[in-house]
N, C-alpha and C positions, 0 to 999 in steps of 0.2 A: 474670693470662692471657695468652697468645700472641693476636698480633692477626690472626688466622685470619678469613676472611670465608667464608660458608657460603651458596651459592645455588641456589635450588630452583626446582620450580613446583607450586603445590598442586593437590592432585587430590581428589577424594571416597574414592579408593583407602584400604586399611587402611594398606599399604606406605607412603604417604604419610606419614601422622603418626608409624607406628611407625620407619619409616625416619629422619625427623628426630630421632626420641627417640636412636636409636642412634648417628646422628652426633656429639650432641651428648655422649654417654657416652663415644665414642673418640676425638674432638679438641676442643680447647679452642676454643670457637668464640665471638669478642667481638661480630660481626656477623653478622646471617641478612636475607638477602635474597629475599622471597619474591613471585615472578609469580604472576600467576593471569588467568585468561579473567573478563571482566566478565561474560559470556553464560553462565558458569558458577558464578556466585559464590552462589548459593543452594545449590548442591550441596555446593560447597566450605567453607561460610561454616563449619560444626561445625569440621572439622578445621585449618580456618585459627586457630580460637580455641582451640584445644587446643594448637596450635603457638606461637600468643603467649603461653599462660601455662607453657609450657616455657621460653620462653624470659626470661619474668619470672624464673621460679625460680632459673634458671640463670644472670643475670646478664649475658642477650644481649641486644644491640640488636636489637629488631623491626622490619623496614621490608617493608610491602607493597605491591604495585603493579600494579592492574590494566591487564591489555591487551584488544584488540579483536581476535578470531579473524579477522576479517574486514579487517583494516587493517595488512598486513605491515609499509608504509613507516612508517605512527605509531608500529608496536611496535619497529622496528628504532632509530628516534631515540629511543623513551623507552628502551629497555633501555640504548644506548650512553650516553647522558646521564646514566643513575641510577647505573652502576656506577663511572663516570667521576668523578662525584661523592662516591662512598665510598670509593672504594678509594686504598689506601697504596702508594706504589711498592716498599716493603719486604713487602708484606703477602702471605701465604700464600693461596690460595683454595682450596677447596673446591667441587666442582660435583656436585649430586647430580641426575643424569640420569632418574631412574627414572620419572618422571610428568612428565617436561618433553617440551614436541612438539621434535622434530627441527628446527627451523626456528628454533627460542630456543638450542638447545644448540650450533648453528651461528653464531650470532650472538656468544655468550657465548665461544666458544672463538676466535673471530676477533680479538675486542675483546683478549683477557687475551694472545692472542698477539703482537699490535701492541707490547702494553707488557711484555713479556717477562716477565709475571707467574708466579711458581711456582705450579702448578695440578696439582690431584689432581682424579680424579672417583671418583662411586661410583655404583653400580647395584643396587638392591633387587630382586631377582625376587620375585612375588607367590608365596604359597602354592600359587595355583590361579589358572588365569583360568575365567572363567564359560564356561558350557556353551550357553549361544546365542550371537548375534550379539556382536561387541566394536565393531566401528565399522560403519558404512554412509553411505551417501550421499554416495559422493567428489565432492569439487569439484575446479574446474579445477586442475593442478599448476600451479608458479610458480618460476623459476629464482632461486636463492637469492644476496641482497646480498651482494656482493664475491666471493661465490664462484661466479659463472654460469660461467667458464671463458672459453676466446677460441674463437668460432665461426667457423672459416674459410666463406667462402662459397661456394655449389656443392657444398658437400660433404657426405657420407651421413652421418647420424645413428647411433651407436651407443648403444644404452640397455643400463646394469647397473644391476639391483636387486637387492635382497635384500627375500625377499617374507617375508610373516606371515601370520595367518589372515583377512584380507579380500581376497579375490579382484577384486572389482571395482574395489577402489582400484588394483591392478595393471594391471587391462585399461583404465581410464580414463588411466592413466599413459601406457600403450603407444599408446592412441588419440590423445592429446595431443600426442607425440611425433613420433608416424610413424616410428621408427625404422627402416632397414635391416638391423639386425643388434641381436638381444634375446639379452640374456644373462642367466640367472634365478638367483639364487642361493637353494638352499631350505637350511633349519636342519637339520643332522643329528641323530641321535635326540637325544631329549630326555626331561627327567623328565615333563614334562606329556603326559598320555593323549593329548590330542588331536593334539599335535605330527606323528608319525610317519606316521598315516594322512593329515593334512590336507596334510602336504607331498608325500606322495605323490600322493593325487589331483589338486592343483594343478598339478603337474608334468606329468601326464599331460594335464590339460585345455588347458596353455597351449601344451603340443606339439602338440596336434590342434589348435590355433586361429592358431597362428604358427608361424612357421618359425623357432625359437629354440633357444638351446641352454641345457641346464640343467646347474647344479654344485653342489655339495655345500659348506657350509661349516659351521663351529660355532663361533657368536659368543661362547659363554662357556669357550672354549680361551682360554689364556693369552695369545695374538698375537689375541685378538678376531675370528677369520675372516681376519686380514690375510693370511697366506700364499694360501690359497685365492682370496681375491678378487684378488691379485697376480697371481697365475699366470693367471685370468680374462681380465685386462687384457692379458696378454704376448701373447695372442691377436688382438689387436685391432691392425692396422697404422695408419699415417699416415695413410690415406685415409679416416677417419673422425673427426667430431665426437662426441667419448664424452662422455654425460654419465650420472651415477650417483643411485641413490635408495636411501633406507633405510627400507622397510616391515617389516622382519621384526625380530627383537630389537634394542632400542634400542642396545644396545652396538656394533652397526654402524655406527652415526650417527659415533662415534668414529672409527673405521677409516675409514670413506669421508672423514671430512675428514682427516684424515693424507694419504692417498692423494691428496686435490686440493691439500694443500699442497705436495706431492712434486712434482707436474706441475699447473702453473694454468690448462693448456689446458684441461683436464677442468672440468666444470661440475656442480655440485649442484643437485639439484630438490627441492622438496617438494611431495607429495602428501596434501593436507589432507583430512578429512573433514568432513562435516554433523554426522554424531551419533555419540555414544558411549556405550556401555552404561551404566545404574546399576550393574550388578552386571558389572562390566569385569575384577574380581579380586576374590581375598578372602585375608586374611593376608598375612604377610610371610616370604619362603624366603631363599636365599641371597643373601649379598653381594661384588658383585665390585667391586676397587676397581683403580685404577692412577694412574700419573703420567702427566701427558698432557706428550708431546713429539712432536716431526714426525722 
Protein backbone atom coordinates (compact mmCIF):
# COMPACT_ATOMS: atom_id res chain seq x y z
CA UNK A 1 0.00 0.00 0.00
CA UNK A 2 1.22 3.49 -0.84
CA UNK A 3 1.90 5.70 2.15
CA UNK A 4 -0.97 8.13 1.55
CA UNK A 5 -2.47 10.26 4.32
CA UNK A 6 -6.15 11.23 4.17
CA UNK A 7 -7.19 14.31 6.17
CA UNK A 8 -10.87 15.01 6.63
CA UNK A 9 -13.37 16.58 9.03
CA UNK A 10 -16.23 14.64 10.62
CA UNK A 11 -19.85 15.59 10.01
CA UNK A 12 -23.24 14.03 10.63
CA UNK A 13 -23.98 14.51 6.92
CA UNK A 14 -24.32 11.42 4.71
CA UNK A 15 -21.57 12.64 2.41
CA UNK A 16 -18.95 12.46 5.18
CA UNK A 17 -19.14 8.68 5.62
CA UNK A 18 -20.14 7.94 2.02
CA UNK A 19 -17.36 10.19 0.75
CA UNK A 20 -14.85 8.53 3.06
CA UNK A 21 -15.80 5.15 1.61
CA UNK A 22 -15.30 6.53 -1.91
CA UNK A 23 -11.89 7.89 -0.95
CA UNK A 24 -10.72 4.52 0.38
CA UNK A 25 -11.90 2.77 -2.78
CA UNK A 26 -10.15 5.23 -5.10
CA UNK A 27 -6.94 5.91 -3.17
CA UNK A 28 -4.54 3.62 -1.30
CA UNK A 29 -4.72 5.23 2.16
CA UNK A 30 -2.41 4.05 4.93
CA UNK A 31 -3.38 6.70 7.51
CA UNK A 32 -6.58 8.67 8.09
CA UNK A 33 -6.70 11.77 10.26
CA UNK A 34 -10.20 12.87 11.21
CA UNK A 35 -10.78 16.18 12.95
CA UNK A 36 -14.13 17.00 14.55
CA UNK A 37 -15.67 19.67 16.75
CA UNK A 38 -16.19 18.52 20.32
CA UNK A 39 -19.40 20.56 20.55
CA UNK A 40 -20.86 18.36 17.79
CA UNK A 41 -19.35 15.10 19.03
CA UNK A 42 -22.75 13.51 19.72
CA UNK A 43 -24.04 14.35 16.26
CA UNK A 44 -20.94 12.98 14.51
CA UNK A 45 -20.43 9.93 16.72
CA UNK A 46 -22.29 7.48 14.50
CA UNK A 47 -20.49 8.56 11.34
CA UNK A 48 -17.12 8.57 13.08
CA UNK A 49 -17.78 5.03 14.26
CA UNK A 50 -18.65 3.95 10.73
CA UNK A 51 -15.47 5.54 9.37
CA UNK A 52 -13.34 3.89 12.06
CA UNK A 53 -14.79 0.51 11.04
CA UNK A 54 -13.97 1.23 7.38
CA UNK A 55 -10.38 1.97 8.38
CA UNK A 56 -10.16 -1.25 10.38
CA UNK A 57 -11.46 -3.29 7.44
CA UNK A 58 -9.09 -1.49 5.06
CA UNK A 59 -5.96 -1.80 7.21
CA UNK A 60 -5.81 1.99 7.55
CA UNK A 61 -4.56 3.66 10.72
CA UNK A 62 -7.40 5.74 12.18
CA UNK A 63 -6.73 8.89 14.24
CA UNK A 64 -9.51 11.18 15.44
CA UNK A 65 -8.89 14.51 17.15
CA UNK A 66 -11.41 16.86 18.74
CA UNK A 67 -11.23 20.64 18.25
CA UNK A 68 -13.03 23.48 19.99
CA UNK A 69 -15.15 25.59 17.65
CA UNK A 70 -14.58 28.74 19.71
CA UNK A 71 -10.81 28.47 20.20
CA UNK A 72 -8.98 29.08 16.90
CA UNK A 73 -5.59 29.58 18.58
CA UNK A 74 -5.71 26.17 20.26
CA UNK A 75 -7.04 24.57 17.08
CA UNK A 76 -4.23 26.03 15.02
CA UNK A 77 -1.58 24.61 17.33
CA UNK A 78 -3.29 21.21 17.63
CA UNK A 79 -3.77 20.84 13.87
CA UNK A 80 -0.21 21.85 13.06
CA UNK A 81 1.34 19.66 15.78
CA UNK A 82 -0.79 16.64 14.89
CA UNK A 83 -0.09 16.72 11.17
CA UNK A 84 3.60 17.36 11.71
CA UNK A 85 3.69 14.39 14.07
CA UNK A 86 2.33 11.86 11.60
CA UNK A 87 3.31 13.08 8.16
CA UNK A 88 6.32 11.76 6.25
CA UNK A 89 8.34 13.93 3.88
CA UNK A 90 7.75 11.60 0.94
CA UNK A 91 4.08 11.10 1.75
CA UNK A 92 1.24 12.21 -0.50
CA UNK A 93 -1.78 13.82 1.14
CA UNK A 94 -5.44 13.78 0.14
CA UNK A 95 -7.63 16.41 1.81
CA UNK A 96 -11.37 15.85 1.75
CA UNK A 97 -12.80 19.37 2.15
CA UNK A 98 -16.45 18.33 1.76
CA UNK A 99 -17.43 18.99 5.38
CA UNK A 100 -14.29 20.74 6.61
CA UNK A 101 -14.62 24.30 7.98
CA UNK A 102 -12.88 26.79 5.72
CA UNK A 103 -10.59 27.95 8.51
CA UNK A 104 -9.35 24.38 8.97
CA UNK A 105 -8.91 23.96 5.20
CA UNK A 106 -6.65 27.02 5.18
CA UNK A 107 -4.63 25.83 8.20
CA UNK A 108 -3.99 22.46 6.58
CA UNK A 109 -3.13 23.88 3.16
CA UNK A 110 -0.73 26.38 4.70
CA UNK A 111 1.16 23.69 6.62
CA UNK A 112 1.42 21.34 3.64
CA UNK A 113 2.61 24.21 1.46
CA UNK A 114 5.41 24.98 3.93
CA UNK A 115 6.52 21.35 3.77
CA UNK A 116 6.24 21.15 -0.04
CA UNK A 117 4.02 18.08 0.31
CA UNK A 118 2.23 16.77 -2.78
CA UNK A 119 -1.40 17.52 -2.01
CA UNK A 120 -4.66 16.54 -3.68
CA UNK A 121 -8.11 17.67 -2.64
CA UNK A 122 -11.53 16.15 -3.09
CA UNK A 123 -14.98 17.65 -2.61
CA UNK A 124 -18.16 15.56 -2.53
CA UNK A 125 -21.25 17.57 -3.28
CA UNK A 126 -24.39 16.40 -1.43
CA UNK A 127 -27.29 14.94 -3.36
CA UNK A 128 -29.33 17.84 -2.04
CA UNK A 129 -29.36 20.51 0.64
CA UNK A 130 -32.06 20.84 3.29
CA UNK A 131 -35.07 22.98 2.42
CA UNK A 132 -34.88 24.94 5.69
CA UNK A 133 -32.06 27.10 7.08
CA UNK A 134 -28.58 25.56 6.84
CA UNK A 135 -26.59 27.79 9.22
CA UNK A 136 -27.67 30.66 11.46
CA UNK A 137 -26.62 32.92 14.32
CA UNK A 138 -23.40 34.19 12.72
CA UNK A 139 -20.53 34.87 15.07
CA UNK A 140 -17.85 37.54 14.88
CA UNK A 141 -15.54 36.99 11.88
CA UNK A 142 -11.81 36.62 12.40
CA UNK A 143 -8.70 36.94 10.28
CA UNK A 144 -6.93 33.64 9.64
CA UNK A 145 -3.56 32.82 11.21
CA UNK A 146 -0.62 33.23 8.78
CA UNK A 147 -3.06 34.36 6.07
CA UNK A 148 -4.28 37.71 7.42
CA UNK A 149 -2.49 39.81 4.81
CA UNK A 150 -0.61 43.07 5.22
CA UNK A 151 -2.87 46.01 6.10
CA UNK A 152 -1.62 49.53 5.40
CA UNK A 153 -2.61 52.10 8.06
CA UNK A 154 -5.28 54.68 7.16
CA UNK A 155 -6.17 52.71 4.02
CA UNK A 156 -9.70 51.86 2.95
CA UNK A 157 -10.85 48.22 3.09
CA UNK A 158 -12.29 46.26 0.19
CA UNK A 159 -14.17 43.04 0.90
CA UNK A 160 -14.63 40.25 -1.65
CA UNK A 161 -16.92 37.46 -0.49
CA UNK A 162 -18.35 34.44 -2.27
CA UNK A 163 -21.84 33.96 -0.86
CA UNK A 164 -23.92 30.91 -0.01
CA UNK A 165 -27.36 30.34 1.48
CA UNK A 166 -26.86 32.29 4.74
CA UNK A 167 -27.52 35.97 4.05
CA UNK A 168 -27.13 37.01 7.71
CA UNK A 169 -23.63 35.59 7.74
CA UNK A 170 -22.73 37.88 4.84
CA UNK A 171 -24.26 40.90 6.56
CA UNK A 172 -22.37 40.16 9.79
CA UNK A 173 -19.14 40.02 7.80
CA UNK A 174 -19.85 43.36 6.12
CA UNK A 175 -20.71 44.96 9.45
CA UNK A 176 -17.54 43.59 11.03
CA UNK A 177 -15.06 44.94 8.46
CA UNK A 178 -16.96 48.12 7.42
CA UNK A 179 -15.54 48.02 3.89
CA UNK A 180 -15.40 51.04 1.60
CA UNK A 181 -15.93 48.69 -1.33
CA UNK A 182 -17.86 45.41 -1.43
CA UNK A 183 -17.63 42.74 -4.14
CA UNK A 184 -20.15 39.89 -3.91
CA UNK A 185 -19.54 36.68 -5.86
CA UNK A 186 -22.75 34.69 -6.45
CA UNK A 187 -22.81 31.12 -7.66
CA UNK A 188 -23.83 30.65 -11.31
CA UNK A 189 -26.73 28.40 -12.22
CA UNK A 190 -26.63 25.17 -10.25
CA UNK A 191 -28.28 21.78 -10.18
CA UNK A 192 -29.62 22.61 -6.71
CA UNK A 193 -33.17 23.92 -7.04
CA UNK A 194 -32.85 26.62 -4.40
CA UNK A 195 -29.59 28.10 -5.71
CA UNK A 196 -30.71 30.21 -8.67
CA UNK A 197 -33.61 31.99 -6.95
CA UNK A 198 -31.62 32.40 -3.72
CA UNK A 199 -28.63 33.94 -5.49
CA UNK A 200 -30.89 36.32 -7.42
CA UNK A 201 -32.77 37.38 -4.26
CA UNK A 202 -29.59 37.80 -2.20
CA UNK A 203 -27.97 39.85 -4.93
CA UNK A 204 -30.95 42.20 -5.11
CA UNK A 205 -31.16 42.48 -1.32
CA UNK A 206 -27.47 43.27 -0.93
CA UNK A 207 -27.52 45.86 -3.73
CA UNK A 208 -30.41 47.63 -1.99
CA UNK A 209 -28.71 47.67 1.41
CA UNK A 210 -25.11 48.29 0.37
CA UNK A 211 -23.14 49.99 -2.36
CA UNK A 212 -21.76 46.75 -3.74
CA UNK A 213 -20.73 45.06 -6.96
CA UNK A 214 -22.29 41.69 -7.79
CA UNK A 215 -20.39 39.29 -10.02
CA UNK A 216 -21.05 35.68 -11.02
CA UNK A 217 -18.70 32.73 -10.64
CA UNK A 218 -18.91 28.97 -11.00
CA UNK A 219 -17.19 27.18 -8.15
CA UNK A 220 -17.74 23.83 -9.90
CA UNK A 221 -16.05 24.84 -13.14
CA UNK A 222 -12.62 23.43 -13.90
CA UNK A 223 -10.94 26.61 -12.60
CA UNK A 224 -13.14 26.61 -9.42
CA UNK A 225 -14.19 30.21 -10.11
CA UNK A 226 -10.59 31.46 -10.33
CA UNK A 227 -11.06 33.49 -13.55
CA UNK A 228 -14.12 35.38 -12.33
CA UNK A 229 -12.66 36.13 -8.90
CA UNK A 230 -9.31 37.20 -10.37
CA UNK A 231 -11.07 39.58 -12.74
CA UNK A 232 -13.00 41.08 -9.83
CA UNK A 233 -9.78 41.64 -7.87
CA UNK A 234 -8.23 43.41 -10.87
CA UNK A 235 -10.91 46.08 -10.51
CA UNK A 236 -9.41 47.02 -7.12
CA UNK A 237 -6.43 49.33 -7.12
CA UNK A 238 -3.64 49.67 -4.59
CA UNK A 239 -5.61 52.20 -2.52
CA UNK A 240 -7.42 49.33 -0.74
CA UNK A 241 -6.55 46.80 1.91
CA UNK A 242 -8.22 43.70 0.45
CA UNK A 243 -9.76 40.89 2.47
CA UNK A 244 -11.59 37.86 1.09
CA UNK A 245 -14.00 35.34 2.56
CA UNK A 246 -15.59 32.13 1.29
CA UNK A 247 -19.22 31.57 2.30
CA UNK A 248 -20.40 29.92 -0.91
CA UNK A 249 -19.51 26.53 -2.38
CA UNK A 250 -16.59 25.07 -0.42
CA UNK A 251 -14.40 24.83 -3.53
CA UNK A 252 -14.00 28.62 -3.47
CA UNK A 253 -12.00 28.22 -0.25
CA UNK A 254 -9.27 26.54 -2.32
CA UNK A 255 -9.45 29.29 -4.94
CA UNK A 256 -9.22 32.11 -2.39
CA UNK A 257 -6.25 30.40 -0.74
CA UNK A 258 -4.43 30.22 -4.08
CA UNK A 259 -5.10 33.89 -4.72
CA UNK A 260 -3.86 34.88 -1.27
CA UNK A 261 -0.61 32.98 -1.75
CA UNK A 262 -0.12 34.74 -5.08
CA UNK A 263 -0.63 38.13 -3.38
CA UNK A 264 0.16 37.86 0.31
CA UNK A 265 -0.94 41.43 1.02
CA UNK A 266 -4.52 40.12 0.73
CA UNK A 267 -6.07 38.74 3.91
CA UNK A 268 -8.40 35.79 4.42
CA UNK A 269 -11.20 36.11 6.95
CA UNK A 270 -13.32 33.30 8.40
CA UNK A 271 -16.97 33.92 9.29
CA UNK A 272 -18.23 31.23 11.73
CA UNK A 273 -21.80 30.40 12.71
CA UNK A 274 -23.25 29.25 16.01
CA UNK A 275 -25.70 26.73 14.56
CA UNK A 276 -25.79 24.24 11.71
CA UNK A 277 -28.94 22.33 10.82
CA UNK A 278 -29.16 18.63 11.65
CA UNK A 279 -30.73 18.28 8.18
CA UNK A 280 -28.01 20.31 6.45
CA UNK A 281 -27.83 17.94 3.48
CA UNK A 282 -28.73 14.47 2.29
CA UNK A 283 -27.01 11.82 0.19
CA UNK A 284 -23.88 12.26 -1.89
CA UNK A 285 -23.55 13.72 -5.35
CA UNK A 286 -20.82 14.57 -7.80
CA UNK A 287 -17.17 14.41 -6.78
CA UNK A 288 -14.69 17.17 -7.67
CA UNK A 289 -10.95 16.58 -7.42
CA UNK A 290 -7.78 18.50 -8.04
CA UNK A 291 -4.08 18.79 -7.32
CA UNK A 292 -3.23 21.70 -5.10
CA UNK A 293 -0.69 24.12 -6.47
CA UNK A 294 -0.19 27.86 -6.22
